[in-house]
DSSP file (Angstrom, degrees, kcal/mol; ACC not computed):
  #  RESIDUE AA STRUCTURE BP1 BP2  ACC     N-H-->O    O-->H-N    N-H-->O    O-->H-N    TCO  KAPPA ALPHA  PHI   PSI    X-CA   Y-CA   Z-CA
    1    1 A M              0   0    0      0, 0.0     5,-0.0     0, 0.0     0, 0.0   0.000 360.0 360.0 360.0 130.9  -39.3  -36.2   -1.4
    2    2 A P     >  -     0   0    0      0, 0.0     4,-1.7     0, 0.0     5,-0.1  -0.137 360.0-122.1 -61.8 158.2  -36.0  -35.4    0.3
    3    3 A L  H  > S+     0   0    0      1,-0.2     4,-2.4     2,-0.2     5,-0.1   0.880 110.3  55.7 -67.4 -37.9  -35.2  -31.7    0.9
    4    4 A T  H  > S+     0   0    0      1,-0.2     4,-1.9     2,-0.2    -1,-0.2   0.874 106.8  49.3 -66.9 -36.8  -32.0  -31.9   -1.2
    5    5 A K  H  > S+     0   0    0      2,-0.2     4,-2.4     1,-0.2     5,-0.2   0.929 111.2  48.6 -66.5 -44.3  -33.8  -33.2   -4.3
    6    6 A S  H  X S+     0   0    0     -4,-1.7     4,-2.4     1,-0.2    -2,-0.2   0.912 110.4  53.1 -65.3 -39.0  -36.5  -30.5   -4.1
    7    7 A L  H  < S+     0   0    0     -4,-2.4    -1,-0.2     1,-0.2    -2,-0.2   0.893 109.9  47.5 -57.5 -39.7  -33.7  -27.9   -3.7
    8    8 A C  H  < S+     0   0    0     -4,-1.9    -2,-0.2     1,-0.2    -1,-0.2   0.860 114.6  46.2 -69.5 -36.7  -32.0  -29.3   -6.8
    9    9 A F  H  < S+     0   0    0     -4,-2.4    -2,-0.2     1,-0.3    -1,-0.2   0.807 122.8  33.8 -79.4 -26.7  -35.3  -29.2   -8.7
   10   10 A Y    ><  +     0   0    0     -4,-2.4     3,-1.4    -5,-0.2     6,-0.3  -0.674  66.4 163.1-124.1  74.9  -36.3  -25.6   -7.6
   11   11 A P  T 3  S+     0   0    0      0, 0.0    -1,-0.1     0, 0.0    -2,-0.1   0.803  80.9  45.6 -67.3 -24.1  -32.9  -23.8   -7.3
   12   12 A L  T 3  S+     0   0    0     -3,-0.1    -5,-0.1     4,-0.1    -2,-0.0   0.309  85.0 124.1-100.2   9.1  -34.8  -20.4   -7.3
   13   13 A S  S <> S-     0   0    0     -3,-1.4     4,-2.3    -6,-0.2     5,-0.2  -0.305  74.8-113.7 -68.1 156.7  -37.5  -21.4   -4.8
   14   14 A S  H  > S+     0   0    0      1,-0.2     4,-2.2     2,-0.2     5,-0.2   0.769 113.8  55.7 -63.3 -27.8  -37.8  -19.2   -1.7
   15   15 A L  H  > S+     0   0    0      2,-0.2     4,-2.8     1,-0.2    -1,-0.2   0.962 111.0  42.6 -71.7 -47.9  -36.7  -22.1    0.6
   16   16 A S  H  > S+     0   0    0     -6,-0.3     4,-2.9     2,-0.2    -2,-0.2   0.894 114.4  50.9 -64.8 -37.4  -33.5  -22.7   -1.2
   17   17 A M  H  X S+     0   0    0     -4,-2.3     4,-3.4     2,-0.2    -1,-0.2   0.928 113.0  46.4 -64.3 -45.5  -32.8  -18.9   -1.6
   18   18 A S  H  X S+     0   0    0     -4,-2.2     4,-3.2     2,-0.2    -2,-0.2   0.935 113.5  48.9 -65.0 -41.7  -33.4  -18.4    2.2
   19   19 A I  H  X S+     0   0    0     -4,-2.8     4,-3.0     2,-0.2    -2,-0.2   0.943 112.9  47.5 -60.0 -47.7  -31.1  -21.4    3.0
   20   20 A F  H  X S+     0   0    0     -4,-2.9     4,-2.6     1,-0.2    -2,-0.2   0.947 112.7  50.0 -60.7 -46.7  -28.4  -20.0    0.7
   21   21 A F  H  X S+     0   0    0     -4,-3.4     4,-2.8     1,-0.2    -2,-0.2   0.930 110.8  48.9 -53.5 -48.0  -28.8  -16.6    2.4
   22   22 A L  H  X S+     0   0    0     -4,-3.2     4,-2.8     2,-0.2    -1,-0.2   0.920 110.4  50.4 -59.0 -43.8  -28.5  -18.2    5.8
   23   23 A I  H  X S+     0   0    0     -4,-3.0     4,-2.7     1,-0.2    -1,-0.2   0.928 112.2  48.5 -58.3 -46.3  -25.4  -20.0    4.8
   24   24 A N  H  X S+     0   0    0     -4,-2.6     4,-2.7     1,-0.2    -2,-0.2   0.895 111.0  49.5 -57.8 -44.3  -24.0  -16.8    3.5
   25   25 A V  H  X S+     0   0    0     -4,-2.8     4,-2.9     2,-0.2    -1,-0.2   0.905 111.5  49.2 -63.3 -41.5  -24.8  -14.9    6.6
   26   26 A V  H  X S+     0   0    0     -4,-2.8     4,-2.9    -5,-0.2    -2,-0.2   0.922 112.2  48.6 -63.5 -40.3  -23.2  -17.7    8.8
   27   27 A V  H  X S+     0   0    0     -4,-2.7     4,-2.7     2,-0.2    -2,-0.2   0.934 112.8  47.0 -65.2 -44.0  -20.1  -17.6    6.7
   28   28 A V  H  X S+     0   0    0     -4,-2.7     4,-2.6     2,-0.2    -2,-0.2   0.933 113.4  48.8 -56.0 -50.1  -19.9  -13.9    6.9
   29   29 A V  H  X S+     0   0    0     -4,-2.9     4,-2.6     2,-0.2    -2,-0.2   0.914 112.2  49.0 -56.3 -47.6  -20.4  -14.0   10.7
   30   30 A A  H  X S+     0   0    0     -4,-2.9     4,-2.8     1,-0.2    -1,-0.2   0.921 110.8  50.5 -62.5 -45.5  -17.8  -16.7   11.1
   31   31 A V  H  X S+     0   0    0     -4,-2.7     4,-2.7     1,-0.2    -1,-0.2   0.923 112.9  46.6 -57.5 -45.7  -15.3  -14.7    9.0
   32   32 A V  H  X S+     0   0    0     -4,-2.6     4,-2.2     2,-0.2    -1,-0.2   0.877 111.0  50.6 -70.2 -32.8  -15.9  -11.6   11.0
   33   33 A V  H  X S+     0   0    0     -4,-2.6     4,-2.7     2,-0.2    -2,-0.2   0.953 111.7  48.8 -64.8 -46.7  -15.6  -13.4   14.3
   34   34 A V  H  X S+     0   0    0     -4,-2.8     4,-2.5     1,-0.2     5,-0.2   0.930 111.9  48.9 -58.3 -47.2  -12.3  -15.0   13.2
   35   35 A V  H  X S+     0   0    0     -4,-2.7     4,-2.4     1,-0.2    -1,-0.2   0.910 111.8  48.9 -59.8 -41.6  -11.0  -11.6   12.1
   36   36 A I  H  X S+     0   0    0     -4,-2.2     4,-2.3     1,-0.2    -1,-0.2   0.893 111.4  49.5 -67.8 -39.0  -12.0  -10.0   15.4
   37   37 A V  H  X S+     0   0    0     -4,-2.7     4,-2.6     2,-0.2    -1,-0.2   0.912 111.5  48.6 -64.9 -41.8  -10.3  -12.8   17.4
   38   38 A V  H  X S+     0   0    0     -4,-2.5     4,-2.5     2,-0.2    -2,-0.2   0.887 111.7  49.7 -64.1 -38.3   -7.1  -12.4   15.4
   39   39 A V  H  X S+     0   0    0     -4,-2.4     4,-2.8    -5,-0.2    -2,-0.2   0.920 111.2  49.3 -63.9 -42.8   -7.1   -8.7   15.9
   40   40 A V  H  X S+     0   0    0     -4,-2.3     4,-2.6     2,-0.2    -2,-0.2   0.913 112.1  47.8 -65.7 -41.6   -7.7   -9.1   19.6
   41   41 A I  H  X S+     0   0    0     -4,-2.6     4,-3.0     2,-0.2    -1,-0.2   0.930 111.6  50.2 -61.9 -44.1   -4.8  -11.7   19.9
   42   42 A V  H  X S+     0   0    0     -4,-2.5     4,-2.6     2,-0.2    -2,-0.2   0.927 112.2  47.4 -58.8 -46.2   -2.5   -9.4   17.9
   43   43 A V  H  X S+     0   0    0     -4,-2.8     4,-2.7     1,-0.2    -2,-0.2   0.931 112.4  49.7 -65.3 -44.2   -3.4   -6.4   20.2
   44   44 A V  H  X S+     0   0    0     -4,-2.6     4,-2.6     1,-0.2    -1,-0.2   0.909 111.2  49.4 -59.3 -43.5   -2.9   -8.5   23.3
   45   45 A V  H  X S+     0   0    0     -4,-3.0     4,-3.0     2,-0.2     5,-0.2   0.949 112.1  47.5 -60.5 -47.9    0.5   -9.8   22.1
   46   46 A V  H  X S+     0   0    0     -4,-2.6     4,-2.7     1,-0.2    -2,-0.2   0.936 112.6  49.3 -56.8 -46.9    1.7   -6.2   21.2
   47   47 A V  H  X S+     0   0    0     -4,-2.7     4,-2.5     1,-0.2    -1,-0.2   0.936 111.9  48.3 -60.7 -44.6    0.6   -4.9   24.6
   48   48 A V  H  X S+     0   0    0     -4,-2.6     4,-2.9     1,-0.2    -1,-0.2   0.933 112.4  48.3 -61.7 -44.7    2.3   -7.7   26.4
   49   49 A V  H  X S+     0   0    0     -4,-3.0     4,-2.5     1,-0.2    -1,-0.2   0.911 112.4  49.6 -59.2 -42.7    5.6   -7.2   24.4
   50   50 A V  H  X S+     0   0    0     -4,-2.7     4,-2.4    -5,-0.2    -1,-0.2   0.889 111.5  47.8 -61.0 -43.2    5.4   -3.5   25.1
   51   51 A V  H  X S+     0   0    0     -4,-2.5     4,-2.8     2,-0.2    -2,-0.2   0.910 112.1  49.9 -65.2 -45.1    4.9   -4.0   28.8
   52   52 A V  H  X S+     0   0    0     -4,-2.9     4,-2.6     2,-0.2    -2,-0.2   0.907 111.9  47.7 -66.4 -39.0    7.7   -6.5   29.0
   53   53 A V  H  X S+     0   0    0     -4,-2.5     4,-2.9    -5,-0.2    -1,-0.2   0.943 111.8  50.0 -61.3 -46.0   10.1   -4.2   27.1
   54   54 A V  H  X S+     0   0    0     -4,-2.4     4,-2.6     2,-0.2    -2,-0.2   0.933 112.4  47.4 -57.9 -47.7    9.1   -1.3   29.4
   55   55 A V  H  X S+     0   0    0     -4,-2.8     4,-3.1     1,-0.2    -1,-0.2   0.915 112.8  48.4 -57.6 -46.6    9.7   -3.4   32.5
   56   56 A V  H  X S+     0   0    0     -4,-2.6     4,-2.6     2,-0.2    -1,-0.2   0.892 112.0  48.9 -63.3 -41.6   13.1   -4.7   31.2
   57   57 A V  H  X S+     0   0    0     -4,-2.9     4,-2.7     2,-0.2    -2,-0.2   0.923 113.8  47.1 -62.9 -47.0   14.2   -1.1   30.3
   58   58 A V  H  X S+     0   0    0     -4,-2.6     4,-2.6     2,-0.2     5,-0.2   0.917 113.0  48.2 -62.5 -45.8   13.1    0.1   33.8
   59   59 A V  H  X S+     0   0    0     -4,-3.1     4,-2.8     1,-0.2    -2,-0.2   0.956 114.1  46.8 -60.7 -48.7   14.9   -2.8   35.6
   60   60 A V  H  X S+     0   0    0     -4,-2.6     4,-2.6     1,-0.2    -1,-0.2   0.884 112.8  48.9 -65.2 -37.2   18.1   -2.2   33.6
   61   61 A A  H  X S+     0   0    0     -4,-2.7     4,-2.3     2,-0.2    -1,-0.2   0.920 112.6  47.2 -66.7 -38.7   18.0    1.5   34.1
   62   62 A M  H  X S+     0   0    0     -4,-2.6     4,-2.8     2,-0.2    -2,-0.2   0.915 112.1  51.7 -64.6 -41.2   17.5    1.0   37.9
   63   63 A A  H  X S+     0   0    0     -4,-2.8     4,-2.9    -5,-0.2    -2,-0.2   0.931 110.6  48.4 -59.8 -46.0   20.3   -1.6   37.9
   64   64 A I  H  X S+     0   0    0     -4,-2.6     4,-2.7     1,-0.2    -1,-0.2   0.893 111.3  49.2 -62.4 -39.9   22.6    0.9   36.1
   65   65 A V  H  X S+     0   0    0     -4,-2.3     4,-1.9     2,-0.2    -1,-0.2   0.887 111.8  49.5 -62.2 -40.6   21.7    3.6   38.6
   66   66 A V  H  < S+     0   0    0     -4,-2.8    -2,-0.2     2,-0.2    -1,-0.2   0.949 112.3  47.2 -65.2 -48.1   22.4    1.2   41.5
   67   67 A V  H  < S+     0   0    0     -4,-2.9    -2,-0.2     1,-0.2    -1,-0.2   0.905 109.2  54.7 -58.9 -44.4   25.8    0.2   40.0
   68   68 A E  H  <        0   0    0     -4,-2.7    -1,-0.2     1,-0.3    -2,-0.2   0.872 360.0 360.0 -60.0 -35.9   26.7    3.8   39.4
   69   69 A K     <        0   0    0     -4,-1.9    -1,-0.3    -5,-0.1    -2,-0.2   0.549 360.0 360.0 -76.8 360.0   26.1    4.7   43.0
């Protein structure tokens, strides 16, 4: 008897419940991983933007100081 048919005939059997639980765990883990990756990407982008802005401001300030002299 194929596994899928036995799962259909015994929806509350321990096997199908454990498989359902495993699928839920995998989905939850996948969602958590995706959220963590997105957060890391956003943090990296924000840090890069801040660094670029600071460098530009410092360069412009130094250029202004040089021009003033």
